[in-house]
Every structure is written in C-alpha cells, then in structure tokens.
C-alpha positions as CSV (number, residue, x, y, z in Angstrom):
1,M,-16.8,171.3,54.7
2,L,-18.0,167.7,54.4
3,A,-18.0,167.5,50.2
4,L,-14.5,169.2,50.4
5,R,-12.8,166.8,52.8
6,L,-14.7,163.6,51.0
7,T,-13.6,165.2,47.5
8,R,-9.9,165.8,48.6
9,G,-9.6,162.4,50.6
10,A,-11.0,160.2,47.3
11,H,-9.5,157.4,45.3
12,P,-7.0,158.6,42.3
13,A,-9.1,157.7,39.8
14,V,-12.4,158.9,41.3
15,Q,-10.6,162.2,41.2
16,L,-9.8,161.3,37.1
17,R,-13.5,161.3,37.2
18,R,-14.2,164.2,38.6
19,L,-11.2,166.0,36.3
20,L,-13.7,164.3,33.3
21,V,-16.2,166.6,34.5
22,A,-14.3,169.8,35.1
23,A,-13.2,169.6,31.2
24,A,-16.3,169.0,30.4
25,S,-18.3,171.4,31.9
26,A,-14.8,174.2,30.8
27,G,-15.6,173.1,27.1
28,T,-19.3,173.4,27.5
29,G,-19.0,177.0,29.0
30,F,-16.6,178.6,26.8
31,L,-19.2,177.3,24.1
32,L,-21.3,179.2,25.9
33,L,-19.1,182.1,26.3
34,S,-18.9,182.2,22.3
35,A,-21.9,182.8,21.8
36,L,-22.0,185.4,24.3
37,G,-18.8,186.9,22.1
38,Y,-21.2,186.4,19.0
39,A,-24.0,187.7,20.2
40,M,-22.2,190.9,21.1
41,S,-19.8,191.0,17.5
42,H,-23.6,190.8,16.2
43,P,-25.9,193.4,17.5
44,D,-27.9,193.1,14.1
45,S,-28.7,189.5,13.9
46,P,-30.2,188.3,17.2
47,A,-31.7,184.9,15.6
48,A,-28.2,183.6,14.2
49,A,-27.3,184.7,17.8
50,T,-29.7,183.0,19.5
51,L,-29.0,179.5,17.1
52,R,-25.6,179.4,18.0
53,L,-26.8,180.0,22.0
54,A,-28.9,176.3,21.3
55,W,-27.0,174.6,19.6
56,C,-24.4,174.7,22.9
57,A,-27.5,172.4,24.6
58,P,-26.3,169.1,23.2
59,P,-22.7,169.8,25.0
60,M,-24.1,170.8,28.0
61,A,-27.2,167.7,28.1
62,A,-23.8,165.2,27.4
63,T,-22.2,167.2,30.7
64,I,-25.2,167.0,33.0
65,H,-25.4,163.0,31.8
66,L,-21.9,162.3,32.8
67,A,-22.2,164.2,36.0
68,V,-24.9,162.0,36.5
69,A,-23.3,159.0,35.8
70,V,-19.7,159.9,38.0
71,A,-21.9,160.8,41.2
72,R,-23.5,157.4,41.0
73,T,-20.2,155.6,41.1
74,D,-18.6,157.9,43.5
75,P,-17.5,155.4,46.2
76,G,-17.4,158.0,48.7
77,T,-21.0,158.8,49.3
78,R,-22.6,155.9,49.3
79,P,-24.1,155.2,52.6
80,R,-22.3,153.5,55.3
81,P,-23.0,152.2,58.8
82,G,-20.6,154.9,60.3
83,L,-21.9,157.8,58.0
84,A,-25.5,157.0,59.2
85,A,-24.2,156.7,63.1
86,A,-22.7,160.3,62.7
87,G,-26.1,161.6,61.3
88,L,-25.4,161.2,57.7
89,G,-27.9,159.3,56.2
90,P,-28.7,158.9,52.3
91,G,-30.3,162.5,52.4
92,R,-27.6,164.3,53.5
93,L,-25.3,162.4,51.2
94,M,-27.2,163.4,48.1
95,L,-26.9,166.7,49.6
96,V,-22.9,165.7,49.1
97,S,-22.8,164.4,45.5
98,A,-24.9,167.3,44.7
99,T,-22.5,169.5,45.9
100,T,-19.4,167.6,44.8
101,T,-21.0,168.0,41.2
102,A,-21.4,171.8,41.8
103,L,-17.8,171.5,43.1
104,S,-16.5,170.0,40.0
105,C,-18.4,171.5,37.4
106,M,-17.3,175.5,39.0
107,L,-14.2,174.5,38.6
108,G,-14.4,173.5,34.7
109,S,-16.7,177.3,34.4
110,M,-14.4,179.0,35.8
111,L,-11.3,177.6,33.9
112,A,-13.9,178.7,30.6
113,L,-13.7,181.7,32.3
114,L,-9.9,181.9,32.2
115,V,-9.2,181.2,28.8
116,F,-11.9,183.5,27.3
117,L,-10.7,186.4,29.6
118,H,-6.9,185.2,28.1
119,L,-7.8,185.0,24.7
120,R,-9.8,187.8,24.4
121,G,-6.5,190.3,26.0
122,D,-8.4,190.9,29.3
123,L,-5.6,189.6,31.7
124,T,-2.8,190.1,29.5
125,G,-3.3,192.8,26.8
126,M,-2.0,190.7,24.1
127,P,-5.8,189.3,22.2
128,F,-6.2,186.5,19.9
129,D,-5.6,187.2,16.0
130,G,-8.1,188.7,14.2
131,G,-9.6,185.4,12.5
132,A,-11.8,184.6,15.9
133,S,-12.9,188.0,16.2
134,Q,-16.5,187.1,15.7
135,F,-17.2,185.1,18.9
136,L,-14.6,186.9,21.0
137,A,-15.7,189.9,20.9
138,A,-12.5,191.7,21.8
139,D,-13.5,195.7,20.7
140,S,-16.2,195.3,23.4
141,P,-16.3,195.4,27.1
142,L,-17.8,191.6,28.5
143,P,-21.0,192.2,30.5
144,L,-19.8,190.1,33.4
145,P,-23.3,189.2,35.1
146,A,-24.4,188.1,31.2
147,A,-21.2,185.5,31.3
148,L,-21.7,184.8,35.3
149,T,-25.0,183.7,34.3
150,L,-24.1,181.9,30.8
151,L,-21.2,179.3,33.2
152,A,-23.7,178.9,36.2
153,L,-26.4,177.4,34.3
154,T,-24.4,173.9,34.3
155,P,-23.3,173.7,38.0
156,V,-27.1,174.3,38.3
157,L,-28.6,172.3,36.7
158,A,-26.0,169.4,36.8
159,S,-26.2,169.7,40.7
160,A,-29.9,169.9,40.4
161,V,-30.7,166.8,38.0
162,V,-28.1,164.9,40.8
163,A,-29.9,165.9,43.2
164,L,-33.5,164.6,42.0
165,L,-32.0,161.2,41.3
166,L,-30.1,160.0,44.0
167,R,-32.8,161.4,46.3
168,P,-33.5,158.4,49.4
169,K,-36.8,156.8,48.4
170,L,-39.0,155.8,51.0
171,A,-40.6,152.6,50.7
172,A,-44.1,152.0,51.0
173,P,-45.7,150.4,53.7
174,A,-46.9,146.6,53.6
175,A,-50.4,147.9,54.5
176,T,-50.3,149.5,51.7
177,K,-48.5,147.2,49.3
178,A,-51.3,144.5,50.4
179,K,-54.1,146.7,50.1
180,G,-57.0,145.9,47.2
181,R,-55.2,142.2,47.7
182,P,-57.3,140.7,50.6
183,Y,-56.6,136.8,49.3
184,G,-52.9,136.0,48.6
185,R,-51.3,132.7,47.2
186,F,-53.7,129.4,48.5
187,G,-56.4,131.6,50.2
188,V,-53.2,133.2,52.8
189,S,-54.8,137.0,54.0
190,G,-52.7,139.4,52.4
191,R,-49.0,138.8,50.0
192,S,-45.7,138.7,51.2
193,A,-43.3,141.4,50.0
194,D,-40.9,138.9,49.2
195,R,-42.7,136.9,45.9
196,E,-41.2,133.2,45.5
197,T,-39.9,132.3,42.1
198,F,-41.2,128.8,40.3
199,G,-40.2,125.9,42.5
200,A,-38.4,127.9,45.5
201,Y,-40.0,125.6,48.3
202,G,-38.2,122.2,46.3
203,R,-34.6,123.1,46.1
204,F,-32.3,122.8,48.5
205,G,-31.9,125.9,51.2
206,A,-35.1,127.4,50.7
207,R,-37.2,127.0,54.4
208,L,-33.5,128.4,55.7
209,R,-33.7,130.9,53.8
210,D,-37.4,132.0,54.9
211,A,-36.9,131.0,58.2
212,V,-33.5,133.1,58.4
213,R,-35.5,136.7,56.3
214,G,-38.6,136.0,59.0
215,G,-36.3,135.7,62.2
216,A,-37.5,132.2,63.1
217,T,-35.7,130.6,65.8
218,T,-38.0,127.3,65.9
219,P,-37.8,124.5,63.5
220,D,-40.4,124.5,60.7
221,P,-43.4,122.9,61.2
222,P,-43.2,120.1,59.3
223,Q,-40.4,119.1,60.8
224,A,-41.3,119.6,64.2
225,A,-44.0,117.1,62.8
226,Q,-41.4,115.0,62.0
227,N,-39.4,114.7,65.1
228,G,-42.2,114.0,67.1
229,G,-43.4,117.8,68.4
230,A,-40.3,118.5,70.4
231,Q,-38.7,121.6,70.3
232,A,-35.4,122.6,70.1
233,P,-33.4,122.3,73.5
234,A,-33.1,125.2,75.4
235,G,-29.6,125.7,75.5
236,A,-29.4,125.3,71.9
237,P,-28.0,128.4,69.9
238,A,-30.3,130.3,68.1
239,P,-29.7,130.2,64.3
240,A,-27.6,132.2,62.8
241,T,-29.0,135.8,61.1
242,A,-28.0,137.3,57.8
243,E,-25.9,139.4,60.3
244,E,-24.1,136.6,61.7
245,D,-24.0,134.7,58.7
246,G,-20.8,136.7,57.6
247,G,-22.9,137.1,54.3
248,R,-22.4,133.8,53.0
249,R,-25.1,132.8,50.6
250,T,-26.5,129.0,49.8
251,P,-27.0,128.3,46.5
252,D,-30.6,128.7,46.4
253,D,-29.8,132.4,46.7
254,L,-28.6,132.5,43.3
255,T,-31.9,132.3,41.8
256,D,-32.6,136.1,43.5
257,F,-30.8,137.5,40.3
258,P,-31.7,141.3,40.1
259,V,-33.7,140.3,36.5
260,P,-36.3,142.8,35.9
261,R,-39.9,141.1,35.9
262,K,-40.9,143.7,32.6
263,P,-38.7,144.3,29.9
264,P,-38.2,148.5,29.5
265,A,-41.3,150.2,28.0
266,G,-39.1,152.1,25.6
267,L,-38.6,149.6,22.7
268,P,-42.1,150.6,20.7
269,W,-42.0,154.0,21.1
270,G,-37.8,154.3,20.1
271,I,-38.6,152.2,16.8
272,T,-42.1,154.5,16.2
273,I,-39.6,157.9,16.5
274,L,-37.2,156.5,14.5
275,T,-39.1,155.5,12.3
276,A,-41.0,158.6,11.9
277,G,-37.4,160.6,11.9
278,L,-36.1,158.8,9.0
279,A,-39.7,159.0,7.2
280,V,-39.4,163.0,7.6
281,E,-36.1,162.9,6.1
282,T,-36.5,161.3,3.0
283,Y,-40.0,163.5,2.3
284,A,-38.4,166.3,3.0
285,G,-35.7,165.1,0.8
286,R,-37.4,165.4,-2.4
287,V,-39.1,168.9,-1.7
288,T,-37.3,171.4,-3.7
289,A,-38.4,174.4,-2.0
290,D,-38.0,173.8,1.3
291,H,-36.1,176.8,4.1
292,T,-33.0,176.0,4.7
293,L,-31.4,176.3,8.1
294,T,-27.9,178.3,8.6
295,L,-26.4,176.4,11.0
296,P,-22.5,177.2,12.4
297,T,-19.6,176.2,10.7
298,A,-18.8,173.1,9.4
299,L,-22.4,171.9,10.4
300,P,-24.3,170.4,7.3
301,T,-26.8,173.6,6.1
302,G,-29.9,171.7,4.4
303,P,-34.1,171.8,4.5
304,T,-35.4,172.4,8.1
305,A,-37.0,169.1,8.0
306,V,-33.9,167.1,7.4
307,L,-32.5,168.3,10.3
308,V,-35.9,167.8,12.4
309,G,-35.4,164.3,10.6
310,W,-32.5,164.0,12.0
311,V,-32.9,165.4,15.9
312,L,-36.3,162.0,15.5
313,A,-34.3,159.7,14.6
314,A,-31.3,160.5,16.9
315,V,-33.8,160.0,19.8
316,G,-36.0,157.2,18.5
317,L,-32.3,155.5,18.5
318,A,-31.7,156.3,22.0
319,L,-35.4,155.6,23.3
320,A,-34.7,152.0,21.5
321,A,-31.6,150.9,23.4
322,P,-32.7,149.5,27.1
323,G,-35.6,147.9,24.9
324,L,-33.5,146.3,22.4
325,T,-30.3,145.2,25.1
326,H,-32.3,143.3,27.2
327,L,-34.2,141.5,24.2
328,C,-30.8,141.1,23.1
329,G,-30.4,139.1,26.6
330,R,-33.7,136.9,26.2
331,V,-32.4,136.0,23.0
332,L,-28.8,135.1,23.9
333,Q,-30.2,132.6,26.8
334,A,-32.7,130.9,24.1
335,V,-32.9,126.7,22.9
336,R,-31.0,125.2,25.6
337,P,-28.7,127.9,27.0
338,G,-25.5,126.8,29.1
339,P,-24.1,128.5,32.0
340,L,-22.1,130.6,30.0
341,R,-25.1,132.0,27.4
342,L,-27.4,132.0,30.6
343,L,-25.1,134.0,32.9
344,A,-24.6,136.2,30.2
345,G,-28.2,136.9,29.0
346,R,-29.2,137.5,32.3
347,G,-26.9,139.8,33.0
348,L,-28.0,142.0,30.2
349,M,-31.4,141.8,31.3
350,A,-31.0,142.9,34.1
351,E,-28.0,146.1,33.7
352,A,-30.7,147.0,30.0
353,T,-31.8,150.2,31.3
354,R,-28.4,150.8,33.2
355,I,-26.4,150.0,30.0
356,G,-28.8,151.0,27.5
357,R,-29.5,154.5,28.0
358,P,-25.4,155.6,27.3
359,L,-25.3,152.9,24.4
360,G,-28.4,154.4,22.8
361,A,-26.4,158.0,23.5
362,V,-23.0,156.8,21.5
363,C,-25.0,155.3,19.0
364,A,-26.7,158.1,18.6
365,V,-23.6,160.9,18.0
366,A,-21.9,158.1,16.3
367,A,-24.6,158.1,13.5
368,A,-25.0,161.6,13.6
369,V,-21.2,161.9,13.0
370,H,-21.2,159.6,10.2
371,A,-24.1,160.9,8.6
372,M,-22.4,164.3,8.6
373,A,-19.1,162.8,6.9
374,P,-20.4,162.9,3.3
375,R,-21.3,166.1,3.4
376,S,-17.5,166.4,4.6
377,G,-15.5,167.4,1.4
378,S,-11.9,169.4,1.3
379,A,-13.6,172.7,1.3
380,A,-16.1,171.7,4.2
381,T,-13.1,170.0,6.1
382,A,-11.1,173.1,6.0
383,A,-13.6,175.0,7.3
384,I,-13.9,172.8,10.4
385,G,-13.6,175.6,13.0
386,P,-12.3,175.6,16.8
387,L,-15.8,175.8,18.2
388,S,-17.3,173.2,15.8
389,A,-14.5,170.7,17.1
390,L,-14.5,171.3,20.8
391,G,-18.3,171.1,20.3
392,A,-18.1,167.6,18.6
393,T,-15.0,166.6,21.3
394,V,-16.9,167.5,24.5
395,V,-20.4,165.9,23.0
396,A,-18.3,162.1,21.6
397,G,-16.2,162.4,24.7
398,A,-18.5,162.8,27.3
399,T,-21.0,160.2,25.8
400,V,-18.7,157.5,25.9
401,T,-17.4,158.3,29.2
402,T,-20.7,158.0,30.3
403,L,-20.6,154.6,29.1
404,F,-17.9,153.8,31.0
405,M,-19.2,155.0,34.2
406,A,-22.2,152.4,33.2
407,A,-20.6,149.4,32.8
408,L,-18.3,150.4,36.3
409,E,-21.8,151.0,38.1
410,A,-23.2,147.8,36.2
411,R,-20.0,145.8,37.9
412,Q,-20.2,147.2,41.0
413,A,-23.7,146.4,41.0
414,R,-23.6,142.8,40.3
415,A,-20.3,142.5,42.6
416,D,-22.3,140.1,45.3
417,T,-23.4,138.4,42.3
418,T,-20.0,137.8,41.3
419,A,-18.3,137.2,44.9
420,A,-21.3,134.3,45.4
421,L,-20.3,132.5,42.4
422,L,-16.5,132.7,43.1
423,R,-17.4,131.1,46.6
424,L,-19.2,128.5,45.0
425,G,-16.6,127.1,42.6
426,A,-17.1,129.1,39.5
427,P,-13.7,129.7,37.1
428,T,-12.9,133.2,36.8
429,A,-12.5,132.1,33.0
430,M,-16.3,132.0,33.1
431,L,-17.4,135.2,34.1
432,R,-14.7,137.1,32.3
433,S,-15.9,134.9,29.2
434,A,-19.5,136.1,30.2
435,A,-18.3,139.8,30.2
436,A,-17.0,138.9,26.9
437,L,-20.2,137.5,25.4
438,R,-22.2,140.6,26.3
439,A,-20.1,142.9,25.0
440,G,-19.7,140.8,21.6
441,V,-23.6,140.6,21.0
442,L,-24.3,144.5,21.6
443,L,-21.4,145.4,19.4
444,A,-23.3,143.1,16.7
445,V,-25.9,144.5,17.0
446,F,-26.0,147.8,17.5
447,G,-23.1,148.4,15.2
448,P,-24.9,147.6,11.9
449,L,-27.5,149.1,13.5
450,T,-25.5,152.7,14.0
451,L,-24.3,152.2,10.3
452,S,-28.6,151.5,8.8
453,V,-29.6,154.9,10.2
454,A,-26.7,157.2,9.9
455,E,-26.8,155.8,6.0
456,L,-30.8,156.7,5.8
457,A,-30.5,159.9,7.6
458,A,-27.2,161.6,5.0
459,L,-29.1,160.0,1.9
460,P,-31.2,162.9,1.4
461,L,-28.5,165.4,2.0
462,A,-26.2,163.7,0.2
463,A,-28.5,164.1,-2.9
464,R,-28.5,167.9,-2.9
C-alpha cells in the first residue's frame, strides 16, 4: 500500500521515468511471447525456437538496467528523517523501491499480453493478417501458464536486482578497521576513519573542522597554550555543530571532493577482452569452412566465431568504459590546470563508474548497429520485420535512457559541492562550462573509439 501511495504521489518527471520502464518491459514481454508463439507454430524445430528465446536476453538486460537506474534516481524512496522516525529505514525503503519496480514492469508485461492476445484474435475475434502467423500461432490455443511464466521473468529479475543493489550496507566497526594497524601517523595508536589530505593542517579552517567533527567544546591545545592556559568562560556558548551550522561549509571542505583513490579496475580486462574479440572475428572471417548460425530476420548470418567475437568486443568495450572515463578526467587536469579544467577533471574521476558503465553500454550498442549497417542492403532492409525493429528499439532506447538517468544521478550526487561553490561566489557560467567540457571530452574519446571498433567488427562479414 505504501508503494502504491508513493507511486501515485510522485512528481510527473518520476512518473515519466516509470512509464519508460513499463514501455521497455512491454517490448521485452512481447518479444518473449513471440518466441513462445514461434515455438508453438514450429514444434519440429526446437533449436530455432530456443535461439529466438535466447535473443530476448539483450532486451531484457537493457530493461533491467533501465529499471535499476530509475530506482536509484527516485526521490520518493530516499532515506529521510521523517520516514526513519515512522519506522521506514533504509531496509524498508529498499523494499519499497523493489516493489515499485515490480509494479512498473508488471504493468508493461500485462500490456504486452493484451496486445499479443489482440493480435492473435483471442479478444476481438479478428486475428492479424497471415504474414505474422509464424510468431502469433493464432490457430492453436495459447498456454496461459507458459505465457505468464515468461512475462514474470522481467518483473522478478528487475525487482531482485534493485533489492540487491540498493540494500543498506552496514558500516564496519572502528575496531575492525583499526585491526592490523596498531600504530598510525607519528606513532599514534590506531588510525582515524577520516584520512587527512596533504597539507590539511596548514589550510584555513582545518582545526575548526576537526573540532566540529569531534564534537569538541574547548579550544585546541596549542591555542589554549598561547592564551596562557585560559579556558572558555562558563557562560560562553558552545561551538556550533554541523547540524546547528545550517549546512555551511568552510573553504577547506571543498578539498573533500569525492574522488576515488584508485581508478576502476576494469580497464585492463576490458582492453584484453576487446582485443580478443576482434582477433577472433579476424581469424574466423578468413576461415571458409565454418558452421553458420542462422539468426532471426534482419540480423547478420555468418560464421559462429564471428558472432562470438562481436559479443566479446561489445563486452570489452563496456568493461573498459569506466577506466577510460577516469583516465579522461586525469588527463584533463594535467599540465598546470586552471579552475575550469580542474573542476571538470575531478568530476569525471569521481563519476567514472557511475557514468562509464552506461556510456560503455551505449557505445557497444552503437558499435553493433554500425557494424550491421554494411550488411543491410536494399533486400536486407526490406526483410527487416517488426520483431527485429522492436528489439532494436528496446535495446537502443533503454541504454540511452539509462545514460541520461546516470547523468541525473551524478548531478544529484554533486549537488552539495555545487551549492558550496555557489555560496563561495563561483559563477554559474563556470559550472556550466565544466559540464560542457566533460561532455565534450567524453564525446571526443568514445566517438572515434566506437567507430573504430564497429569498422573492425564489420570487416569479416563485409568481405563475405
């Protein structure tokens, strides 16, 4: 009931995101039902039916990825003091997010079932024309348990992935963190949880920040020694805490920009898998006697090893994208950077994993579409059926929308830093220029890379 109330009372923009998830789920559900209809109308070819069912995995993965991105950017399921006081902590809010995701996907699945039944003629008694009889199976009754099982795959998997990724993470106790480190800096026993940056004690406001974090109500020992050991008067007000300060930040707090200390670990693996995929394609393209894999309409039919190389190249490109994004940020702020390049570079480094993963998926999809374009002549273009167009639309639309959701999540994550910069007098034009510089650098790096991978992937099949 709470999930329904939060869903009904959400902002129109949030409702639009959920409708996009429902639309992607509807497309995926219709593809699954079409695979079931093909299996019913071709009982003598189970291998072809299994292959069509397997080709529904990319649209399903894209739909689940979009559902996770929408759940992460949902403002109605964020932990808030009022909800926590009412007993809705992070664990229950995670369940609300999973339930909302399941409801959106179920809405799309039910819409897919209604459209499929309407085209079969089970609802109106007027079946679709004979051109689509191979995947509608209008002359045989539809097994409802099998159809409902296929339609339940997307809601169940999407809600499970959302619950897994948004589950509350318990912080490790201080004793466990300090275990194995008996001596810290300058021989101090243990180690503080918040590590200081280089020169933190030499900058303005560092001692005040340490006092506020530690909850100290007395002046620092060096300051007390300079004042002759005098303590604060009894009636003097205590220093303001972080909550009483109203969220104000000192200039030194801007040094705590959330930049990861280590780059993403997927860059070497991504480059290795990408190179292996291209090598497999090149070797398989020169082999004349090879088993061909018959794919659905409008998809390239060629040696099986070439298609395996395509998959490896796409996976490698997606894995290498976060590391490349982090490297772009590091290169951007090299060689005496100014405020603009420094802000843009540190932003890319901080958002490398959040932006890099969906960006890699978009690049992989774009490379696959560009690689199939040389194989699509006039005859192949005329042979593109509705299912192929629907599957391509679901995959491309879901991946691009997920990238926009990731950009929105990154904007929400750096909202505090942006507000602090504006309070310090940073011009709004500089923040916009930094965002434009980040987008331009990513486009300049990933655009040629995607085109190069697509051209190399299309060479083996273009020569046949």
